[in-house]
Steps between C-alpha positions, in 0.01 A plus 500: 500500500521853637238602755405857592396586858359842573506628856808289563603718794175426679424216739321270255698602192833435673378159617392409147844599369663274762280209390581556135871507569465174693321353196798599284314766303642821350337796666455864406371716782325834460596727791458871556814518715836319505494133602867401550415181692295369208758613247767311693289185461507531121162669462478745212379828653292732285439828684175645373162641593222303334287813490722578200356294215824498301688362800243225539543393139877489535470294821315227313756458224629143470276375779272195492326528837408798720408506869340839565509562876577873494240738630397742770306374802344690785175643625551869431626735232382671180329298227753613240782343697325162508381522143839588358692238702253211491284548191700698247825318581323164452354615168846604386645165599227307316568707192869429539435126527291505181748709306800291603334160456493398867308172533379505863409761764412426863352803674491544877158630591323505838188352665407858592371541143178331615491632859200723567532536878263217588589154631631279219518135598620243250429703184637368172610682185141550385466778761440833320687821544328724756262779400694740723868523581621570854839625385698550180729199529245222433336700224832548322592132537161398362547716192852366449381141545221549247745637245743213547230234464342674199841481326508121523534339160574823319817506290611169649501616862354274771411660832362421843466684831568385853335649809729425797352604833722668764843373400730465804821338617865583572612804305155662490542878527133603512233273650675364809716810571190714451302305760787518747551873444130573544488309828812670634346840437153396626344544159375143470145434616321169503195543281190293560458204733835347409345195334537591133696260282737598221723349234873558480791338319861427591752648257634164373148384421427825310814440293401140438162611369661743257741234373215252457292757314782567256540132432125455454468775239479326165264508201172342605588512870208586733738740675527729197294813546397419859551643845569283807479549873803354678560464872601250766167329433402517865363828636620612842349708777618850409570624851654183631744513208575868550553447874739215425705728276502775764619251761809430286589867553428482872180703464162431662172489306340836416377674813198654334210356306237657275173357378478455122235776484711744702818422304317551169366841608834606644679394183255698287548808719879473483484471120294820476732686734817393315349598165415844637836534676765339277771606743362236741638224278357149490215423740577240764168330426287487186185308407708257295739432785216470751331239280826312442559479876143426605343293222571148381662474160617163378463331165471163326827394334359186338550643151871568564542147632322355197635712213845595628582199715557746784538359850642694797834340586574694819247473782390799704676355803829452320470843343443665839808320637709638213350846551591501866856396419524768229380772734745387768788517255405857413482598864129567497409260777 
């Protein structure tokens, strides 16, 4: 069968493409820019912007399964940017799947769709969406996730959504490099007492969960029409983990610390200032970022284990070893 992967130039999308090639599948990749390395591997490259509905319909032609990983992340920016890239593009892709007779769609969502800024310890998928949104990204992902799940069973399309938390590993161009860059420029503060626990997931495990979800999608499957948290299954101390990553780059722990209350107020003030003075760019701290750094946020993955047969194959320790080796090869240590 032919499988479509959106966001194939991204960290997760590229890793899913690699797994599919290893499984002997035919892959079509939606990319907004040239991808010669993928093309050289036999991947069919379709250059398109999914904000264009006609392009989304064409992308789905002759495809049986879609992994939709494309999207815009971040903590700052105009609502239209997030809506167009995360919500409208997803709606176009769902319409394309239905028009072209695609049978299965696995959507990459985020645990932030339920994050309200408070401590979240061991929540399962029954957790509601928050009554207030701390930034546009989780709101847009929640709307996209709702649309994908509502489409389940319509015109023969089966859907599910996965919520991977903090995907990391060799080849990551955002999470780990971002932490290192912030520390090098003294823009990383420890928030809170340093005891908060968080979920995260190694890249190979995130890919495994997506592959399992695709295999689980079938008529009558409990996975159809559902969202799932996925992670390593064992929360870690947020700041111990961050400090371990910084040490790989020869950097000490953050020199400054803020209480959760102070970080929240500072983040709110920076948001107001940057809205009033757009030339200032993205604030270095927001309420969402303060809460992510200072609160606990980890989730129960029992449903993914039960319905998808998901089990993390790469331990945190092995993943960190591979990360250190990857950073060393790129000259970042």
